[in-house]
N, C-alpha and C positions, 0 to 999 in steps of 0.2 A: 704417552701415558695410557695404560689400559683403561678401557671404558668403565670397568667395575670400580676403579678408584674415583670416578666422577659420578657414580650412581647418586641420583637424587629423586626423592619422592615427587611425582608429578603434581602440579597445581591444576585443578579442573574447576570449571565454573558451573554451579548448579543452574545458573540462568540459561545455559545451553540446553537443558533438559526439555524445555517447552517446545523449542523449534526442532530438535533432533534427539528424541528420546533414545533411539538405538545407538546413536553416536556417543551420547553422554554415557550410556550404560557400558559401552565398550571401553571408553577411557577410564571410567571408575573401576570397572571390573578388571581391566588390564593392570592397573596400579595395585589393586588388591592381590591379584595372582602373583605379581612380581615382588611386592614388598609387604603385603598385609596391611598397608597404610595408604592413605591418599590425603592430599591437602585440598580443601574445598573453599572457594570464595563465592561471593554472591549467594550466600546460604539462606538469606531471607530473615535472619534474626535481627531485629532492628537495633541499630547501634546505640540509640538513646537508652533502650532497655538494658543492653549489655553494660553501658557506662554506669547506669543506676545499680546494676547487680554488683559490679566491681566495688563501688563505694560502700554498698551494704556489707559485702564480704569483708572488706578491710575493717569496717567499723565493728562488725561482730567479733572478729578475732582479736581486736584490740581491747575487748572487755576484760575485766579481771578474771583470772583463772578460776577462782571459786564460783563466780557467777556462771561461767561456761560449763563447769562440771555439774552444775545444777540441772543441766539438760542432758546429762548422760543417762541413758536408759539401761539399768543393770539387767543383764540377761537378754538384752534385745539384739545382740550381735551387730550393733552399729547400724541397724537398718534405718533408724530415724534419729534425728537429733545429733548430739555432739559425741565425737570420739576423740579422746585426748591424744596429745603428743606421745610418740613412741608406743603405740598400741598395735598397729597392723604390722605384719611381717610377710615378706614375699615367701611363697612356697619354697622350702629348702634353704632359705637364707639364714645366716648366723647373726645378723644385726637387724633390729627393728627399724622401721622407716622413720625418717625425721620429718613428721608431718602431723597435723591435727586436721580434723574435717567435720563437716556437718552434712547430713543426708536429708533430702526431701524426696518423698515418693508420690505416687499417684493418689489423688483424693478420690475416695470411693463413697458412693451414697450409703446410707445406713441400710444394713441388711444385705449388702452385696455378697454374691457367692464367694468372693475371694477375701472377705473381711477377716477371716480367721488366718489367712496366709500372708496378707499384706497389712502391716501395722499402720495405724493412723499417724498422720503427721503431728509433730509437736512444734511449737513456734516460740521463739524468744520474745521477751518483753521489749527488748531493744536490739537493734535500732528500729525506730518507727518506720512502718511501711515494708518491713522484711517479708511478711507473709504475702502481701499483694505482689511485690516485685518478683518473688521466686515462683509463685504459681503462674504468673504470666510468662516467665522465662521457661519453666517446665513445659508449658503448652507450645511455646515457640520451638524448643528443641524437639518435641514430639512431632511437630509438623515437618521440620527439616529431616528428621529421622525417617518418617514415612516416605518422603520423596527419595531419599537415598536407598531405602529398601526396595522401592519400586524399580530403581535402576539395577540393583543387584539381581532382582527377580528376572528382569529382561536379559541380563548378562548370562544367567543360568538357563535360559530357555523356558522360563516360566511366564505365566500371565503377569502383567505389571501390578496386579492387585493381589498377588499370591500371599504376601505377608500380612495383608490387612486383617484377616481373621486371627492370625497368629499373635499379633501384637495388640489387638483390641483388649483393653483393660490389662495391658502388659505391666509387669512388675519392674518398670524402669525406675532408675534412681538418679537424681541430680546431686552431685557431690561438690561442695564448696571446699577447696583445699588451701591450706596455708602451710607453706614450708618456712619456718622461722629462719633468721640468720644463723649461719653455722660458723663454728670456730675454724681457724685456719688449719688446724691439725685434725679435724673431724674425720674418723676412719670410715664412716658410713657414707653410702650414697643416700640422697634424699629419699628416693624410692627404689628399692632393690629390683633386680631383673625379674620380670613377671609377664604373664599373659593375662588379658582381661577375661572375665567369666562369660559375659553377655553376648548378644548378637553382634552389635557394633557399638563403638564408643565415639561420641562426638565431643571434641575437646576444644574449649576456648582457653586462651592464656598461655599457649606454648611459645609465644614470641620471646619470653625470657629464656635464655639458653639453658640447656640441661637435658631436654628430652632426646633420647637416642634409641634407635631400633637395632636389633642384631640382624645384620644382613646375611644372605645365604652363604657368603664366603667367610663368615665368622668375624667380620669386622663390625664395630659399632658405628652406626651412621647417624649423624645429627639430623634431627627433623626441625627445620627452621621455616615456619610458615610466615607469609607476609602479615602485616598488622591486620587484625580482625578476622583472618581466615580460620576456618576449622581444621583441626587435624582429626581425621576419621580413621579408625582401625578396626579390623576384624577381631571379634572375640571368640572364645573357645566354643560357644554354642553354635555360631555360624560355621566355624571350622568343622565341627562334628556333623552338622547338618549337610555340609557340602563334601563330606568325606575327605577333608583336607585339601580340596581343590582351591579353596580360599583359605590361606594360612593365618592362624592367630600368632602373630610374630612377637617374640620376646622383646620387651622394651624396659627402659629404666629412666630415672631422673638422677643425673650425676650432680655432685656438688659443683657450684660455680667456681670460676677462677677467683683467686685471692681477692682481687679488687671488688668483686661482687658479693663476697661472703657476708658482708654486713647488711645485705638487703634481703627482705622477705621475697618469696615467690608465691604467687597466687595462681590458681587455675580452677576451671569449672568443667569437669568431665560429666557428660550425660551418658550413663550406662543404659543402653536400650535393651530391654528384656522382653521376651514373649510372655504371654499369660502363663501362670503357674502350671496349668494342665496341658500346655503344649507339648507334644511328643517330639523330641529331638531324635530323628531317625534319618540316616543317610538318604539323600535324594537319589532315585533310581538312575538319573542321568549322570550322577557323579560316581557311580560304581561300575567297575569294568574288570576284566581279567587282569589288567595291569594295575588297577587300583581297587582291590577288593574291599568290601565294607570293613572298616577298622574297629568300630566300637558298637556295642549293642544299643538299642533304643533306650531312652531314659526321659522322664518328664523334666521340664525346666525347673520345677520346684525341687525335685530330688537332686538334680545336678547342682543347683545353687547351694543346697544344704551341704553337700559333700565339699564344695569348694570353700565355703565360708569357714568351715572347720579347719581346712588346710592353711588358711592365712591368718588364723588366730582370732577371728572375730566371734566365733562360737566354739563351744566344747563339743567334742564327739560323744 
């Protein structure tokens, strides 16, 4: 059987970074160059915190619809708080996604220079402990993301702290996702084929089948991490920064087999963004005669605004 039929996203251990940073960087970067995806275990996000976050996520989405809609920020583009079922649509798709979600962003001190660009968080009255749990989880994702960006920098021939300035006060978002049960004849996929906007996405909850990436040979490849591992993928901002050396791979969440359609699916992606004023410009080492610069420079804020309009969260 040809190797390409056996293609599988590699599983790497973030614990290897401390003893062999270059080796870990090569393994992670190689997976990104091949698939745009990697699976990462030993990521350092405490399991008891993750368990608490899952319980909070399920409890919140089980609240009455009218109560949840009370946290919908009209005109906010879904940046914070609640976004109802069947709101977001993948770019170019004909069906809206079968999901509802909640967004948590970075907490900024009063008077911060990005206060006008990064909305303050809003918090539900229930379940109790929601705010404390997800601020702790946001910080844990932030730390894991910084370690992964350090490896990406090394893979690209940059200093291991190259991204530190780029993502300090970055506009990252933690999304709590609920895909409700679907009917047997539902025509839609739970989340249409799309690419992520940000630098990298760190995803918990992909153990429940459904996540697929579009491989280079045109086949949809299931991504099946072991229990508790992160799925990490390249976003369009990193693709643009690396002049497509690291590809932002199309992916989707398909409806489950009939026997699982009565079950909800929950996941928690952390969309790691740079600061709004970060200039996304192709790195010199990623530009060559064979791979000329493909896109003009753009700030992270302007690029995000373009993309949010395309997926239906804001109006142009």
